[in-house]
N, C-alpha and C positions, 0 to 999 in steps of 0.2 A: 837555867830557866828560873823564872819567879816562883816563889812558893808563898801563897797566901790563900786566904778564904775566898772561894769562888763568888763572883758578883752576879747576882740573879738579873737576867734581862727577860722580861715577860711582857710582850706587847698584847697578850690576850687579856690582861688586867689593866691597871691605870696606865695610860700612855704617857703622862708626865713623869712617873716614876720610872717607866721603862727607858724613856729618853735621857734622863738623868744618869741611870745606870750605864747606858751606852756611852755617854760622854766620859764617865769615870773609868770605863773599861778599855776604851780605844785612845790612841795617841791623839786623834783628831776626830771631830764629828763628820760622818760620812757626807760625801758631795751630794748624794741622792738618796731619798728614802721614800717609802710608800705611805708615810704616815697621814697624808691628806687623802689617800685613796680609799674608796668604800668597799675594799676587798673583805672577803669573809674568810678569816682563818689563815692567810697567807701574808707574810710580811717580807719586805725587801730593803736592803740597804746596799749602796754602791759606793766605792771610794778608791782613790789612787794615792799610792805612797811614793814620794819621790826620794826619800832618805831611808836609812836603816831604822828599825823601830821594835816595838814589842807591845803586845796587849797584856792586860791583866787576865788572871784566870776567870773564866766566864762559864756559866751554866745557864741553860733554858729548860723550861717545862715541856718543850716540844722539840721534835727533831730539827736540825739545822743543816744546811748544805752551803759549803762555801765553794764558789766557782770562780776560776781565775781567768782573767780577760785582759787584752790589749797589753801584754807583757812584752817589753822590747827584747828581753833576754831571760834566760831561766832565772827564776827567783830562788835563791839559796835561803832556806829557813830551817829551824829547829822547832818541832812541834810536839806539845805535850797533849795527848789525847787519852782520856781515861787512865791517866797515871802512867801511860807508856810513852816514852821519848824517842823521836825519829828524825834524823837529818833528811831533808827533802830537796830535790832540784826540780822546781816547779815550772811547767810550761802552760802556754795558753790551752785551755780546754780541760785542764785538770780540775778535779772536784775532791772535796773532803766531806765525808758523812759523819755528822755528830748526832748521836741519838739524844733523846730527851734525858735530862738530868746527868748528863755526862759532862765532866769538866774538860775545859779546852783552853789552851794557852799557846802563843806562837811568838817567835822572835824571827825577823828576817833581816838579811844583809844587803839586799838588792831592791831596787824599785819594782813596783808591780800594781796592778788593779784587780780587785775582786768584787764579786757579788755575793751577799750573803742572803739566804733565803730561810725563813722559819715557817714551818707548816704545822699548824695546830693538830694536836692528836685527834680531835673530832674528825678531821678530814680523813685520816687513816682508819678510823672507826667505821666511817662510811664506806670506805673501800673494802674493809674486812667483812662487811655485810654482805658483799657479793661473792666471798670465797666459799669454797666447799668445806674447808676446815680452818675457821678463823681463830681458834684457840692457840695461845702460845706464839703468836707472831710478834717479833720484836726486831727492831732495826738495830744492827750492831755497828760499831765504829769502823771507819776506813780512812786510812791516811791518803794523801794526794795520789791520785791516779786518773787516767783518762776516761770520760764518759761523754761522748758526743751528744746523746739525747738530752741528758741534764744541762750540758752547756748551751744547747740551742734554746731549750725551754727557759732557762735563766735569762739569755739575751732578749727573748720576747717579752718577759715581764719587765725588764729593765727598759725596753723601748716603750712599753705601755705607760710606765711612770713618766718617762721624758715627754711623752706626748700629752700628759695630763688627762688621760683616759679617753683616748681617741676610740678605742673599741667599746667595752662595756664591762660591767662586773662579772657577766656570764663568761667572758673571755678569760679573765684571770681564774675564776672558778674551775673552768675547763683544764686549764693548764695545771692548777693545783692538784686536781684529781688525777691527772695523767702522771704528775711527778709521784704521788702517793702509791700508785699502782706500780710504777717502775722501781720505786725504793723497796716496796714489799716483795717484788718478784726477784730482785737482785742484790738487796743488802740486809734481808731479814734472816732469822735463825733457821727458818725453812721456808721454801718457795710455796706460796699459796696457789691453789688452782682457782683462777678467776672463772666464773660462771660464764658460759657463752650463750648469747641470746641472738636469735636471727630472724624473728617474725615481726618485728616493729611493734608500736603501740596499737592496742584495740582502737577502732575508730572512735568510739565515744570518748575514750581517755585523750586521745589526739585532739578531739574537738574541744575538750574541757581546757587543755593546756593553751590552745590557740586563742580561745575566749579570754582566758586570764592574760596572755600577753597583750592582746588588743585593748583590754580594759585598763592595764597599767603601763602603757607606753612611756608615759611622762614621768615614770618612777625608776628608780634604780632595782633592776630585777636580778637575783641571783639563782644559781643552779638548784640550790638546797630548796629554795621556795617553790620553783617550778616542779620539782620532784614531790614536794609535799601535796601539791594540788591533786596528784593522783596516787599518793601514798606509796612513792618509789624512792629508793636512794638516788642520790645525784648521778653517780657514774652509771647505774642501770638506766635510769631515764635518759641520760645523754646519748647512750648508744642506741636505744630503741627509737628516739626521737629522730635521730639522724637516718636511720633505717626507714622511717615512715616518710620523711620529708625530702630527704636528700640534702639537707642542711644541718650543720650544728645548731644548737639553741641560740648561740651568739649570732651566727650568720643570719638565722631566721629572724631574730629580733631587729637586727639592723636593717634588714629589708622591709619589715613592717613599719619601722620608723621612717624610713625614707618614702614608703608608699603614702603614709599618712601626712608627711610633710608636702608631698606633691599635691594631694587633695586640698590642703590648706592654702598652699601658695596660689593654686587656681582661683581661690575665692577672693584673694587680694584684699583681706581684711586685717592681716597680721603682717608686721615687718618679718623680715628673714630671721633676725634674731630671736623674736618672739615665737616664730614657728619652731625654731631649734629648740627653744626651751619647752614648748608645749609637747613635742614628741619625744623628748627625754635625752637630747644630745647635750653635752656638757656645755657647748657654745657655737656660735655661728660657723667658726672654722671647721668643727667636726661635722656639721651638717653639710657644708660645702664640699668636703672631702668625700664623704660616702655618697652624696647625691650625685656628684660628677662621676664617680666610679661606677655606680649603678644605672644611672639615667643616661649619662653621656654628655649632659649640659650642667651648668651650675644653677642653683636656685635664682640667681639674678636674671640669667638668661631665660629661665622658665617663666618668670614674672613679666618679662618684656615681650613674651610671645602673644599673639592675639587669640 
């Protein structure tokens, strides 16, 4: 294994410095990253290695997860995690948990693909706000092992980057919060007790949130700011909102955007691309996808109707 001073990779700071550090630490720059996404506190990189290789020793100021995907055969590797070295035979669906400020370095002998997720500490702090005993909660290192939930969530975030943001920032926020809850419940020094809420939002608070969504449809809306509208943490708000409406905040936002787009299309004053931008979709293709999914026809077909 290599023995050198760890390279700091911190996407919560200067992105250019973080990208330069990533280029220095890895044998090749990742095929896919979330650097152009407007996500809040979660970062993704994806790559595939066709030949044996090794990383430099790396450290991040927030917890990271490695998720192994599309591996044609078991990946044989030697990993140094927090100063402990272990031989691994990695298969699809395996994950590695790397806590904040813990050194990590790996060498591999066979080809394989991986997703790396970084989750800022502030997301964990929001989750800890919802626990009965938030003190002394700390994620601990775990070598490669199977975790189906983390694997599926990682694939969802990768697909979102590949689509260029087909869903919304709320979608990534929700997955990041779910990941933080899962990590704290399964990989922390002690298992926190997450508070259970079952009565939904008070009507006046629900009305405040819905009004805020409708007033900001054309903007990128995150889970944190929706919670702040009514002074609630993101995970608490997300659960109560779904209990009240039957939809996650992300699903509700998409429906509101499609409904507003429908109204604008009926007026026939804007092009389809202009309507997409007006209601907050990244482009016309995103509007087409969600409009057809929810309304049953395309925006063009809508405009052609009498």
